[in-house]
C-alpha positions in Angstrom: 100.8 91.2 120.9 102.3 90.0 117.5 102.7 93.0 115.1 101.4 92.2 111.4 102.2 94.5 108.1 99.2 93.7 105.8 99.4 94.0 102.1 96.9 94.2 99.7 95.1 96.2 97.3 91.1 95.3 95.6 88.1 94.2 97.5 89.2 90.3 98.2 91.8 91.9 100.4 89.3 94.0 102.9 87.6 90.8 104.7 91.1 89.4 105.7 92.4 92.5 106.8 89.0 93.8 108.8 89.5 90.0 110.3 93.2 90.9 111.6 92.2 93.8 113.1 89.3 92.0 115.0 91.7 89.1 115.9 94.3 89.8 119.5 97.3 91.1 116.8 98.5 94.9 116.3 98.5 95.8 112.1 101.0 98.5 112.5 101.3 99.0 108.7 98.7 98.3 105.7 100.6 98.3 102.5 98.7 99.0 99.3 98.8 100.3 95.6 99.2 103.9 94.9 95.5 106.0 94.3 94.4 105.7 90.7 92.2 107.5 88.2 88.9 105.7 88.0 85.6 106.3 85.8 84.9 108.8 82.9 86.1 112.0 85.0 89.3 109.7 85.7 88.8 110.8 89.7 92.1 109.8 91.5 90.6 106.8 94.2 92.3 105.2 97.2 92.3 101.2 96.7 89.3 99.6 99.3 92.5 98.4 101.2 93.0 101.8 101.9 90.0 103.0 102.6 89.9 100.1 105.4 92.8 100.7 107.0 91.9 104.5 107.2 88.5 103.2 108.9 90.9 101.8 111.1 93.3 103.9 111.9 96.3 102.3 110.5 99.1 103.5 108.8 99.6 103.7 105.2 101.9 103.0 102.7 101.4 103.4 99.0 105.1 102.2 97.1 105.1 102.6 93.2 107.4 99.7 92.8 107.9 98.0 96.3 111.1 97.1 95.2 112.7 100.2 95.2 110.4 101.5 98.6 110.5 99.0 101.1 113.1 100.4 103.5 110.0 102.4 105.2 108.5 98.9 105.8 111.3 97.6 107.7 110.9 100.0 110.4 108.2 98.5 111.2 109.9 95.8 113.1 106.8 93.2 112.1 106.6 89.8 113.4 104.7 88.7 110.0 103.8 90.2 106.5 100.5 88.7 105.3 99.4 89.7 101.7 96.4 89.1 100.2 96.2 90.2 96.1 99.0 92.7 96.8 99.4 93.1 93.0 103.6 93.3 93.3 106.5 91.1 93.8 108.1 91.7 97.0 111.8 92.2 97.0 113.6 89.1 98.8 114.5 91.0 101.3 111.5 92.2 102.7 110.0 88.6 102.5 113.2 87.6 104.9 112.6 90.5 107.6 109.7 89.3 109.4 110.6 86.9 112.3 107.8 84.4 111.1 108.2 84.9 107.6 106.1 86.3 105.2 102.7 84.6 104.0 100.2 85.2 101.6 95.9 84.3 100.9 96.1 82.9 97.4 92.7 82.3 96.1 93.4 79.0 94.4 93.7 75.7 95.7 97.9 75.6 95.0 99.9 74.7 92.5 96.6 75.1 90.7 96.0 78.4 89.1 99.1 80.2 90.2 98.5 84.1 89.1 96.6 87.3 89.2 93.3 85.8 88.1 92.9 82.6 89.7 88.9 83.4 90.5 88.4 84.1 86.7 90.1 80.9 85.5 88.2 78.8 87.9 85.3 79.5 86.6 86.8 79.8 82.5 87.8 76.5 82.9 84.6 75.1 83.9 86.0 73.8 87.6 83.4 72.2 90.3 86.0 73.0 93.0 88.6 75.8 93.8 89.3 76.9 97.3 92.1 79.1 99.5 95.8 78.4 99.9 97.9 79.8 102.9 101.3 80.0 101.5 104.8 80.9 102.3 106.0 83.7 100.1 109.1 83.2 97.9 110.5 84.7 94.6 108.8 82.6 92.4 105.0 83.1 91.2 102.9 81.7 94.0 105.3 78.5 94.2 106.1 78.7 98.2 104.9 75.7 101.0 101.4 75.3 101.6 100.7 75.9 105.3 96.6 75.5 104.5 94.2 75.0 102.2 90.4 74.7 102.1 87.9 73.9 99.1 84.6 75.1 98.2 82.2 74.3 95.7 81.5 76.0 92.4 77.4 76.1 91.5 76.9 76.8 87.8 75.6 79.6 88.7 78.3 81.2 90.3 80.3 84.0 88.8 83.5 86.0 89.4 81.8 88.6 91.6 79.5 85.7 93.7 82.6 83.5 93.9 85.3 86.1 94.9 83.1 87.5 98.0 82.9 83.5 98.9 86.7 83.2 98.9 87.7 86.3 100.6 85.4 85.3 103.6 86.8 81.7 103.4 90.3 83.5 103.2 89.6 85.5 106.3 88.5 82.6 108.1 91.4 80.5 107.2 93.9 82.7 107.9 92.6 83.7 111.5 92.8 79.8 112.1 95.8 79.5 110.5 97.9 82.1 112.5 98.0 80.7 116.1 99.9 77.3 114.8 102.3 79.6 112.8 103.2 81.8 116.0 103.4 78.7 118.4 105.3 76.6 115.6 103.1 73.7 115.4 102.5 74.2 111.8 103.0 71.9 108.8 104.5 73.0 105.1 104.1 71.2 102.0 105.7 71.7 99.2 104.5 72.3 96.2 104.7 70.4 93.4 105.9 72.0 90.2 104.6 69.5 87.1 101.0 69.9 88.5 101.5 74.0 88.6 98.8 75.6 86.2 98.7 79.2 85.8 96.0 82.3 85.6 97.2 85.1 84.0 95.4 88.6 84.1 92.8 88.6 81.6 93.9 90.0 78.5 91.5 92.3 76.0 91.7 89.1 73.7 90.5 86.9 76.1 87.3 89.1 77.2 86.4 87.7 73.4 83.6 84.9 72.7 84.8 82.0 70.8 81.7 81.0 69.2 83.8 77.9 67.7 83.3 76.2 71.4 80.6 74.3 72.7 77.5 76.4 74.4 79.1 75.2 77.9 82.4 76.5 77.4 80.4 79.5 76.5 78.2 79.9 79.0 81.8 79.6 81.6 83.4 82.3 79.6 80.7 84.6 80.0 80.1 84.4 83.6 84.1 84.0 84.3 84.0 87.4 83.2 81.1 88.6 85.2 80.6 91.4 86.6 84.2 92.5 85.2 85.8 92.7 82.7 82.7 91.4 80.7 83.0 89.0 77.7 82.2 90.5 74.5 81.4 89.7 70.7 80.5 91.8 67.4 77.1 92.4 66.1 77.1 94.3 62.7 80.8 95.6 63.5 79.6 97.0 66.5 80.9 95.6 69.8 78.0 94.1 72.1 78.9 93.0 75.8 77.4 90.2 76.8 77.0 90.7 80.6 74.9 87.0 81.3 73.2 84.3 79.6 72.0 80.7 80.1 72.5 77.3 78.5 69.9 75.8 76.0 69.5 72.4 74.9 68.0 73.4 71.7 70.2 71.6 68.7 70.7 73.3 65.6 72.3 70.7 62.8 74.4 72.5 60.0 74.2 75.8 61.7 77.4 77.7 61.7 78.6 79.0 65.3 77.7 82.6 66.1 74.6 82.4 64.1 71.4 83.9 65.7 68.9 81.6 65.8 66.1 82.4 67.5 64.6 85.9 68.3 61.4 86.4 70.2 60.3 90.2 71.2 57.7 89.2 72.8 59.4 86.1 75.0 62.7 88.2 75.2 64.4 85.6 73.8 67.4 86.1 71.9 69.5 82.6 71.7 73.2 81.8 69.4 74.5 78.6 68.2 77.6 77.5 69.6 80.1 75.2 68.2 78.6 71.8 69.2 75.1 73.0 67.6 73.7 73.8 70.7 72.7 77.5 71.6 72.6 80.1 74.7 70.4 82.4 75.4 71.5 85.9 75.6 69.7 87.9 78.6 71.9 90.8 79.7 73.4 92.8 77.0 75.0 95.9 76.3 75.4 97.3 72.6 78.1 100.2 72.2 76.5 103.6 72.9 73.8 102.0 74.7 73.5 101.3 78.3 73.5 98.0 80.1 69.8 96.3 79.5 67.9 92.7 79.7 67.7 91.6 76.0 63.7 91.3 76.9 64.0 95.2 77.5 66.6 95.7 74.7 64.5 94.3 72.0 61.1 95.6 72.9 63.0 98.9 72.4 64.8 97.8 69.5 62.8 95.1 67.7 64.9 95.4 64.4 68.6 95.3 65.8 68.8 91.5 65.6 67.4 89.1 63.1 67.7 85.8 62.6 70.3 84.1 60.4 72.8 87.0 61.8 76.2 86.2 62.6 78.0 87.4 65.5 81.6 87.4 64.7 
């Protein structure tokens, strides 16, 4: 039975780990990020992968910096190392240790969207397809040879949450299909073309802010590309306004400055804002600073004077 060391941290990696456990392999160790404080009370919380490993009675190792703490992993003498959204760069000595190498389950069709936020950027950029890549790991960021890929469509209603869940299942299935060929030595590899590489760095606070100068399609993609985390925002009357969801509208508002509120209908629950192409989006789920997340219709009924036609969202 082949021995596997699995490395992962967030929810995305859990289906991958579960599928390995269900298969005819022995996961001898799970490596994940240290427990982190979460919530308002800053309670120390294990990663989703650690919780899954404990359920499966698999030993867990949580290095703060794996480049300085990898010797313990070598003691498990794994046949292969598999990572999925682990969150740290592995040292070359660790990558080279297993007989069958070290592979990664990456949530994009490499060489597109290398980096830590490929699911977010697939939607932010308005892509219609994305997928999973199984690849060999190298010291360079997501630059290793491709072993297998599987694409999926992105619907206009998809957001980071739905696409995340789809891709995690695809990744688990594709890995299961690919491993037998890797162990048999019958798989093929395809080098990446570095000239075709694009990048998806971790989402910054600056990126979360909506640019109303963009088209309404781009603004809509921005909102769903940050939903349900970390959530896009704008500013209303000097207060932060999170935009959880919106819908596209075809109304045209000539000679109207981007960011202008163009319709407020308390009865219908409509709150529309014009964008750079003079078309609007209707904000359907919002959260004003100091208040709870609400459907726009509910918010407007309880706060009918908060938004007025002609006001600007900055």
